N, C-alpha and C positions, 0 to 999 in steps of 0.2 A: 688295772683296767682290763676287762675280758676282751678277748679278740672277737671281731665281727664274724658272724656265722655264714658260711657259703655252703650251699647244697650243690652237690654234683649229681645230676639226674641222668639216667641212662635206661634205655629199654631192657626189660628183663630177658635174659637169654633163654633159648629152648634147651632141652635136656642135652642134646648133642649138637651144639652149635657149629656151623661151618666157619671156615677161617675168616671170611668177611663179617660175619656176625660177632664172633669172639673178639675181633679187633677193637671194639668199643672199649674193653677193659684196659687196653694199652693206652687208649685216650684218656680214660678216667685217671690212670696212674700219672700220667704226664701233667694233666690239670691239677690233681691234688698236690704233686710235688711243687708246681709253680704257685698255686694259691697259698700254701704253707709258707713257701719263702717270702710271699707278699704279705704275710701278717694275718691270714685268715685262719680260722678254726673251720675244718672240713668235715662234713658228713657225706657219705655216699649212699644215695637212694636209687632204687630201680622201680620201674613201673610196668605193670602187665595188664591183665584184663580188668583190673579194678582201678582203672585210670583215675577217675574222679576222686575216689577215696584215698589214693596214693598222693595226690596233689593237695588235697585238702589237709591231710596229715602234715605235709611239708609247710602249708600256710600257718598252721598253728605253731610252728617253731620259729616264726617271724625272722626268716634269714635276711641278711643284707640283699642276697640275690641268689637265683638259681643259675648254675652253669649248665646249660641245656646240651646234653649229648645224646637225646632221644633220637634214634635213627629210623625206628619203625614203631608203629602203634598197631596192636593186634596182628603183628607179623608183616605189616604192609607198610612200605615207605611212603606210598601215596597218602597216608594218613598222618604223617609225622608232624604236620602243622597243628594237629589237635592238642598235643600237650602244651605248647606255648599259648595256644587260644585259651586254655583253661587257666594257665598261669596269669595271663592278662586279665581275664574276667575276675580272678581273685585278687588282683592288684599286687602280685607278687613280681618284682623285677626279674628279668631273665636275660641271659647273654645270647648273642648271636643274631642271625637274621629273624625278623619279625614273623609272626604267624602268617600275616597276609602274603609277604613275600616268599616264604616257603610254599605256600599254596601255589602261587604263580610259577615259580621256578620248578617245582616238582612235576607239574603237569606240562611235559615237554611241548606239546603241540600248541597249548595255550601261550607258553613262553615264546615260541617261534612266531605266533601271530603278532605278539606285542613287539618283538624285535623287527619284524617286517613293517609294521606300521610306524616305527621309529627309524627306519632306514638303516637297521643293523643288518649286514649281510649274514644270511643263514641258509643252509642248503634247502632247496625245494622240497616239499614233503606231501604226502597224501595219507589220509586217515578215513575211517569209516564216516566221520562227520568232520566238517571244517573245510579247510583248503585242499585242493586237489591238483594233481599234476597228471600229464599223460606220459605213461612210461614209454621209453624210447628203446627198441631192442639193442641198440649199439651202446647204450649207457649202463652204468652200474648203479645199483641201489643197496640199501641196507635196511633191514627190518629191525625196529627197536621197540622195547616196551615203553609205553606212554608215560608210565609214572613209577617206574622201579629204578633203582640206582643204575647208572649207565652201563655197567659192565655185566649186570645180571643177563644170563642167557645169551651173551653176545661173544661171538668169535667170527672167524672168517666164513663160517658156513652161513651166517646171516647175510652175507653179500651175495647179490645175484644180478643177472642181466634183466633187461626189461622185456625178454622174450615172452610170448603167449603162455608157454609151458611154465615158466618161472612165476608169472603172475598168478596163474591157477594155483600153484603150489603154496603161496603165501596168502592167498585170498581168505582161507578160512581163519587164520590168525587175525587178519585185519577186521573181519566181521565181528569178532569178539568185542571190539571196541578197546582191547588191551594193548594193541601194537599199532605202530605207524611205519610208513615206508618213507625213507629219507634218500635223496640223491647222494650217492657215495662220492665224496671228495678225495680224490687221490692227491697226495701231496705230503708236506711236512706237517707234523703235529705239535702243537705248542699248548701250554697252560700257563695261566698267570694267577698267582695267589695274591689276595687283597685283604687288608685290614682297614677299619675306619668307618666312616659314614658318608653320606653324600656331601660333596664339596670339601671333603677332608679324608682322601683315601691315601693309604700307603701301599705301593705296589712293589711286591718282591721280585727279584731277578727272574726274567723270563726263562722258563724251562722248556727244552725241546725233548720230546719222546722219539728216540731213534730206533729204528727196527734193523738190527744188524744180522747179517747172514741168513736173511730170510730167502729161501729158494724162489726161483721164478715162478710166478703164478700164486704164490701164497700172499693173501691180502694182508695189508698192514693194518691190523685192527688191535686196539688197546682194550682187549676184552677180559673176561674173568680169569682165564689161564694166565695171561700176561700179569695180572695184579695179585693172584692169590695162590697159585699152584707152583711152588718153588721148583719142583722137579721137571716142569713142563719146558718144552722148547721156547715157547712164547715169553715165559718168565725169564729165561736165561739169556734171551737174545733181544730183549727190550730194555733200553737203558735211558736214563735221564742226564741231559747235559745242559749246562748253563754257558753263557757267553758265546753262543753260536751265531748271534746276530751282530758281533762287533763290527762287521763290514757292511751291515745292512741297517744303517740308522733309520731309514724312513720306514721300513717294515717293523722295527722295534717301536717306534713311535706309534704307528698305527694300532699295534696290538695293545699297547698300554692305554692309548686314548680309548679304544673300543671297549676294553674291560671296564675302565671308569665310566663310560657311557652307559654300559649295561648296569652298573651299580646304581647310577642316578636314575635310569628308567624304572628299574624294579625297587628302588628305594631300599638298597641292601646296606645293612649296618653290621658290625661285628667282624665277621670274616666270610669270604667267598672265594670261588675259583671259577674262572672262565676257560672253557676249552676251545681251541681253535684247530681248523685245518687250513693250510695255505697252499694255493694252487702254484703251478710252475711260474705263472705270471704275476706272482706275488699278491694275489687277491685273498685276504683272510676271510674265512666264514666262521662264525660262532656256531659250534656244535651243541654246547650245553652251558648253562650257568648253574653252578652248584652252591647253594647256600649251606653254611656249616659243614664244609668238606671234612674230611678225616684229618685229625691232627695227632695221630699216633706218632711216636719217636722216628719211625722209618717212613713216615708219609712224605709226599711230594711237598705238601704245604710247609712242613718243618724243614725239609731239605732246603727249600727256596729261602726260608728265613735265615737258616745257618749260613748259606752262600753270601748273604748280605751282612753277616756278622751279628745277627739278631738271635738272641737265646730263646729257648722255649718259654722261659719265664717272662721275657719281654713280649713274646707273642700273646701269651695269655693276658698280660697286663693290657696290651693294645685292644684285646677283644672286650675286656670287661669295662673299659673306659666308655663303652657305647651300649649301655643297657637299654632294653625296652621297658 
């Protein structure tokens, strides 16, 4: 009996990919190894500017499903929902978060509006359209891209006070419609990795990102350098810890319940991650909801699973149990 066919689909890399772009190949390798162990015949396909043609060619192969690792379309992560939209239109089953949920969570200000409407605490924000806040000179803010991956163009230089001079400096970016301003929450940073579907989530151990040895005045920001530039101070002084909430069961419960509520509100299936900042008075704020987060072998998602005694193969199995 022939093995069922699984297609692993990822975005085509540029000629000289940056580390964050090239990392998708590490995810492909992990998924291929897992699916092979699970009894699937695997084919790896990439997609570029001929998106429709690439996916219709996949349809003709009649796969059992497509494992969707497309992180950008036409080089933009704000368009990543298009690939699963085409798969859905062609009735090809695919893994991970649905196209609708990817659209909602990728557009951060839209996601924040939905969180606010559903009483999920998220930092106040301002953009060229939508909700607005009055900037206070004594407070800190951070400027973020609206629809790019969270660490892109992000470091401590993105943090500023609400002074008139600082407002003027960031106004040109805000006016492009590509960025928004968010109140900067100083405090502890956590993330929760989740698999499953609404009413049936598995939450992996809570991870705390700790900023060790940061000099006074250097903002605690989990930005691009901290994630991708191994020689940088930020990379070498930012670490992931588990079991840091052993003596804080109430906060632990709040984070888990809020992550699951986010999944329910956005109808997230497959796998996702929720990022938090927690103030000194233990108030959690959701910074971002990430559908289909990185599952490379060295990723936080796989680290959280491993801490729970869950193998990479089991993670992939949990993901494909909830196809679209």
